[in-house]
C-alpha positions in Angstrom: -11.4 -2.8 24.6 -10.0 -6.3 25.2 -8.1 -7.7 22.2 -10.4 -10.7 21.7 -13.5 -8.6 21.9 -12.0 -6.1 19.4 -11.1 -9.0 17.0 -14.7 -10.2 17.2 -16.0 -6.7 16.6 -13.7 -6.3 13.6 -14.8 -9.6 12.1 -18.4 -8.6 12.4 -17.7 -5.3 10.6 -15.8 -7.1 7.9 -18.8 -9.3 7.3 -21.2 -6.3 7.5 -19.1 -4.3 5.0 -18.8 -7.3 2.6 -22.6 -7.9 2.8 -23.3 -4.3 2.0 -21.0 -4.3 -1.0 -22.3 -7.6 -2.3 -25.9 -6.5 -2.1 -25.5 -4.3 -5.1 -27.5 -1.6 -3.4 -26.1 1.9 -2.7 -24.4 1.9 0.7 -26.7 4.5 2.1 -29.8 2.5 1.2 -28.3 -0.8 2.5 -27.4 0.8 5.8 -30.8 2.3 6.3 -32.5 -1.0 5.6 -30.3 -2.9 8.0 -30.2 -0.2 10.8 -26.5 0.5 10.4 -25.5 4.1 11.0 -23.9 5.4 7.8 -21.1 7.2 9.8 -20.3 3.9 11.6 -20.2 2.0 8.4 -17.7 4.4 6.8 -15.6 4.7 10.0 -15.2 0.9 10.2 -14.6 0.6 6.5 -11.8 3.1 6.7 -10.4 1.4 9.9 -10.4 -2.0 8.2 -8.8 -0.6 5.0 -6.1 1.2 7.1 -5.4 -2.0 9.1 -5.1 -4.1 5.9 -2.7 -1.5 4.4 -0.6 -1.6 7.6 -0.4 -5.4 7.4 0.6 -5.3 3.8 3.3 -2.8 4.4 4.7 -4.9 7.2 4.9 -7.9 4.9 7.0 -6.1 2.2 10.5 -7.4 2.0 13.4 -6.4 0.0 16.0 -8.7 -1.7 19.6 -7.6 -1.9 20.7 -7.6 -5.5 24.2 -8.2 -6.7 25.6 -5.2 -8.6 27.2 -6.1 -11.9 30.8 -5.0 -12.2 30.3 -2.9 -15.3 27.6 -0.7 -13.7 30.1 1.9 -12.7 31.1 2.7 -16.2 30.4 6.1 -17.7 26.8 7.2 -18.1 25.4 7.1 -21.6 22.3 8.6 -23.2 20.4 5.3 -22.9 20.5 5.1 -19.0 20.3 7.2 -15.9 22.4 6.6 -12.9 21.1 7.6 -9.5 23.4 7.8 -6.5 21.3 7.7 -3.3 23.3 7.5 -0.1 25.5 4.4 -0.7 23.2 3.0 -3.4 23.6 3.1 -7.1 20.5 2.7 -9.3 20.6 2.4 -13.1 17.4 3.2 -14.9 16.6 3.4 -18.6 16.8 6.9 -20.1 13.1 7.0 -20.9 11.9 6.6 -17.4 9.4 9.2 -16.2 10.0 11.7 -13.3 7.2 9.9 -11.4 8.9 6.6 -11.7 12.2 8.1 -10.5 10.4 9.5 -7.5 8.9 6.1 -6.7 12.4 4.5 -6.8 13.8 7.3 -4.6 11.0 7.0 -2.0 11.3 3.2 -2.0 15.0 3.4 -1.3 14.6 6.0 1.4 11.9 4.0 3.2 13.7 0.7 2.8 16.6 1.7 5.0 
């Protein structure tokens, strides 16, 4: 499908999805009343959500931080030092395993 035609179609679906959500009705009922196939509604909703997430990911930027000179000192019980590739990350000792995983994934995907 031509890019312009696809953009028009996407805009129509964005408006349709917004109207359905703003109606306060269950989606199934709204779609039936407006002649919108339920499968098409959910397909386009997923497509628009995925497109938005892709755009948001593309806009994420990282700022290089200056590493303080004293960061390479000995580890103490109040902090955790992570060495990932050539990156050193200092975290508070109470950080959860889930938070550590998020940091590691972020660093791996940043480079």
